[in-house]
C-alpha positions in Angstrom: -11.4 -2.0 -14.2 -9.1 -2.0 -17.2 -8.2 -4.9 -19.4 -4.7 -6.1 -20.2 -4.6 -4.4 -23.6 -5.3 -1.0 -22.1 -2.6 -1.5 -19.5 0.0 -2.6 -22.1 -0.9 0.3 -24.3 -0.3 2.7 -21.4 3.0 1.1 -20.6 4.1 1.3 -24.2 3.2 5.0 -24.3 5.5 5.7 -21.4 8.4 3.4 -22.5 10.9 6.3 -22.8 10.6 6.9 -19.1 10.0 3.4 -17.6 10.9 -0.2 -17.9 8.5 -2.9 -17.0 8.5 -6.6 -16.2 5.7 -9.1 -16.2 5.2 -11.1 -13.0 1.6 -12.2 -13.6 -0.3 -13.7 -10.7 2.9 -13.9 -8.6 3.2 -10.1 -8.4 2.1 -10.0 -4.7 5.2 -12.0 -3.7 7.5 -9.6 -5.4 5.6 -6.6 -4.1 5.9 -7.9 -0.5 9.7 -8.4 -0.9 10.0 -4.8 -2.1 8.0 -3.5 0.9 10.2 -5.5 3.3 13.3 -4.0 1.6 11.8 -0.5 2.5 10.7 0.3 -1.0 7.6 2.4 -1.2 5.4 0.9 -3.9 2.1 1.8 -5.6 -0.5 -0.8 -6.6 -3.0 -0.5 -9.4 -4.9 -3.7 -9.6 -8.5 -4.8 -10.3 -11.5 -2.6 -10.0 -11.6 1.0 -9.0 -12.6 1.6 -5.3 -15.1 4.0 -4.0 -15.2 5.2 -0.4 -13.3 7.1 2.2 -10.1 4.9 2.2 -8.0 3.0 -0.3 -8.3 -0.7 0.4 -5.6 -2.3 -1.8 -6.6 -1.7 -5.4 -5.4 1.9 -5.7 -2.9 2.2 -2.9 0.6 3.3 -1.9 2.1 0.7 0.4 5.1 0.7 2.6 6.9 -1.0 5.5 5.4 0.0 8.9 8.6 -1.1 10.7 10.5 1.9 9.2 10.0 5.3 10.9 11.6 6.9 7.8 8.8 5.6 5.6 6.1 7.9 7.0 8.4 10.9 6.6 9.3 10.1 3.0 5.7 9.5 2.0 4.6 12.7 3.6 7.5 14.9 2.3 8.2 13.6 -1.2 5.1 11.6 -2.3 2.0 13.0 -0.6 3.7 16.4 0.0 1.7 17.1 3.1 2.6 17.9 6.8 5.2 15.5 8.1 3.2 14.5 11.2 0.1 13.2 9.4 -0.3 9.5 10.1 -1.1 6.6 7.9 -3.5 3.7 8.3 -2.3 0.1 8.2 -3.8 -3.0 6.6 -3.5 -5.8 9.0 -4.3 -9.5 8.6 -7.5 -10.5 10.5 -5.4 -13.3 12.1 -3.1 -10.6 13.6 -5.9 -8.5 15.0 -6.1 -9.8 18.6 -2.3 -10.3 18.7 -1.5 -6.7 18.0 -4.5 -4.6 19.3 -6.5 -4.2 22.5 -10.3 -4.6 22.6 -10.9 -5.1 18.9 -13.6 -6.3 16.5 -13.7 -7.1 12.8 -13.4 -3.9 10.9 -12.7 -3.5 7.1 -12.6 0.2 6.3 -10.0 2.1 8.3 -12.6 4.2 10.0 -12.2 3.2 13.7 -9.2 3.7 15.9 -7.9 0.8 18.0 -5.1 0.8 20.6 -2.1 -1.1 19.6 -0.5 -3.2 22.4 2.4 -1.3 23.8 4.9 -4.0 23.2 4.5 -3.7 19.5 4.5 0.0 19.1 8.3 0.4 18.8 8.3 -2.3 16.2 5.6 -0.8 14.0 6.3 3.0 14.3 4.8 4.1 11.0 1.5 2.3 11.6 0.4 4.2 14.7 -0.5 7.7 15.8 1.2 9.6 18.6 -1.3 8.2 21.1 -0.6 4.6 20.2 -3.7 4.0 18.1 -4.2 3.0 14.5 -7.1 2.9 12.1 -6.6 -0.5 10.6 -8.2 -2.4 7.8 -8.4 -6.0 9.0 -8.2 -8.1 5.9 -9.2 -11.7 5.1 -8.6 -13.6 1.8 -12.3 -13.3 0.8 -12.0 -9.5 1.0 -9.3 -9.1 -1.7 -7.4 -12.3 -2.6 -4.3 -10.7 -4.2 -3.9 -8.0 -1.6 -4.3 -10.5 1.2 -1.6 -12.6 -0.4 0.7 -9.6 -0.4 0.2 -8.9 3.3 0.5 -12.5 4.2 3.8 -12.7 2.3 5.0 -9.7 4.3 4.4 -11.6 7.5 6.3 -14.6 6.1 9.3 -12.3 5.6 9.3 -10.0 8.7 6.9 -11.6 11.2 4.1 -9.0 11.0 1.1 -9.1 8.7 0.9 -5.4 8.5 1.5 -2.8 5.7 1.1 0.9 5.5 -1.7 1.7 3.1 -2.6 5.2 1.8 -4.5 6.2 -1.3 -2.6 6.2 -4.7 -2.7 9.9 -5.5 -0.5 13.0 -5.0 -1.6 15.9 -2.9 -4.4 17.9 -4.6 -5.1 15.1 -7.2 -7.9 12.5 -7.1 -7.2 8.9 -6.6 -5.8 7.4 -9.8 -8.4 6.0 -12.1 -6.8 4.8 -15.3 -3.4 3.2 -16.1 -2.2 6.5 -17.5 -3.2 8.3 -14.2 -1.2 5.7 -12.3 1.9 6.2 -14.5 1.6 10.0 -14.3 1.5 10.0 -10.5 4.3 7.4 -10.3 6.6 9.5 -12.5 5.8 12.7 -10.7 6.9 11.7 -7.2 9.4 9.4 -5.4 7.4 6.1 -5.3 10.1 3.5 -5.9 8.1 0.9 -7.8 4.6 0.5 -9.4 2.8 -2.8 -9.6 0.1 -2.5 -12.2 -2.0 -5.5 -13.2 0.8 -8.0 -12.8 3.6 -5.8 -14.2 6.4 -4.2 -12.1 7.3 -0.7 -13.3 10.5 1.2 -12.5 12.0 4.4 -13.9 14.8 4.4 -16.4 
């Protein structure tokens, strides 16, 4: 993890290219509003993660209700084949509502079949066969990320967000604040939320 001083120093270093605003602990509320307005955002928050999937601390997040989101992330952010799917983060409380034959699962490593009646409403969260590889999240897993997903549900009725790792194609997952700002500036991510600050390009 990185302390506030290191984050501020990085932000100041890039101030010719960005503007930033402090939201503090309320940042998940603003991030959720951006997602529901079809903004593609990046999150850099808390400790670095290790494993096969990003789980909210080094993530690119987007609205699963927009079919255009998948195409934009693949073409102008990840720069990979257009058809590659993304995994969703889903509130644990939404698990049985949205999916068939499920069990608690935290790491986006198992495919579950989404109920047919929801597939057209969450097109960017599923594969062509109607399955998704979700991260079912509870507050105890990641309090701030949970708050973000819960706020998305308050706005649009679904506790679901697209979650892919915060890195560009061919680069490792961002590690430092400077890594996050470099990747943000090098692609078409709309907003960066970094340790309670919202960053946009000038």
